[in-house]
C-alpha positions in Angstrom: -9.7 3.4 9.1 -8.8 4.1 6.1 -9.7 7.4 5.3 -7.4 7.7 9.0 -4.3 5.9 7.7 -5.1 8.3 4.3 -4.5 11.3 6.5 -1.1 10.3 8.4 0.7 8.9 5.7 2.5 11.8 4.5 6.1 11.3 2.8 7.6 12.1 0.0 7.1 8.8 -1.5 3.6 8.8 -1.1 1.0 9.2 -3.6 -0.6 13.4 -1.8 -4.5 12.7 0.0 -6.4 15.5 -0.5 -10.0 14.3 1.0 -12.4 12.3 0.5 -16.6 13.3 0.5 -19.9 11.3 0.7 -22.4 11.1 -2.5 -25.0 8.6 -1.8 -23.8 5.4 -0.3 -20.1 6.1 -2.6 -16.9 7.6 -1.2 -14.5 9.9 -2.9 -11.2 10.1 -2.7 -9.2 13.0 -3.9 -5.7 12.0 -4.4 -2.7 13.9 -6.0 -3.2 13.0 -10.4 0.4 10.2 -11.6 0.4 12.0 -14.4 2.5 8.8 -15.7 0.5 6.1 -15.1 0.9 2.7 -13.4 4.3 0.7 -12.6 2.9 -2.1 -14.7 2.9 0.3 -17.8 6.3 1.2 -17.7 7.5 -2.8 -17.8 9.3 -4.1 -20.7 12.4 -4.5 -22.4 14.0 -0.8 -22.7 13.7 1.0 -19.1 16.8 2.2 -18.2 19.1 0.5 -15.4 19.0 4.3 -13.7 15.5 4.7 -13.4 14.9 0.8 -12.7 17.2 2.1 -9.4 15.3 5.1 -8.6 12.1 3.6 -9.2 13.3 0.5 -6.4 14.5 3.0 -4.1 11.1 5.2 -3.8 9.6 2.1 -3.5 11.7 0.6 -1.0 11.1 4.2 0.9 8.0 4.9 1.1 7.2 1.2 2.1 9.8 1.2 5.4 7.7 4.4 5.6 4.3 2.9 5.8 5.7 -0.4 8.1 8.1 1.9 10.4 5.8 5.0 11.4 2.4 3.7 10.4 2.5 -0.5 11.1 1.5 -0.7 8.0 2.1 -3.1 5.0 1.4 -2.6 1.6 0.1 -4.7 -1.2 1.9 -4.1 -3.8 -0.7 -4.1 -6.1 -0.7 -0.4 -7.1 2.3 1.5 -7.7 1.7 4.8 -9.6 4.1 7.0 -11.2 5.2 10.7 -11.9 7.2 12.4 -14.7 9.0 14.4 -11.8 10.0 10.8 -9.9 10.7 10.1 -7.0 8.0 7.3 -7.9 5.1 8.0 -5.2 3.2 4.2 -4.0 -0.5 4.7 -3.6 -1.5 3.6 0.0 -5.0 3.1 -0.4 -5.3 -0.7 -0.8 -2.9 -2.2 2.5 -2.9 -5.5 4.0 -5.8 -6.7 6.8 -7.7 -3.3 5.2 -10.8 -2.5 4.1 -11.6 -1.2 0.7 -13.7 1.5 -0.1 -13.3 0.9 -4.3 
């Protein structure tokens, strides 16, 4: 189920999924590298308002795509960043979906 969702979640605001492979009893995901890390590392004083606005806009567009196109509600636990913007949201942890990692 989760792998099917990752294959279908193709949008500019969603982390790109390249594929998955199995080794013994583990599933490994190959996804786009987010060179700026996690949103929680960006939070704090001094983040310019225009940057926060771009982050919020990209997140809303990504969440709208997931809801409208795939009928998925994202938990919002993992928000990854890239230095090139737009900000991308990770679909790996979804509400009511099994998590393998």
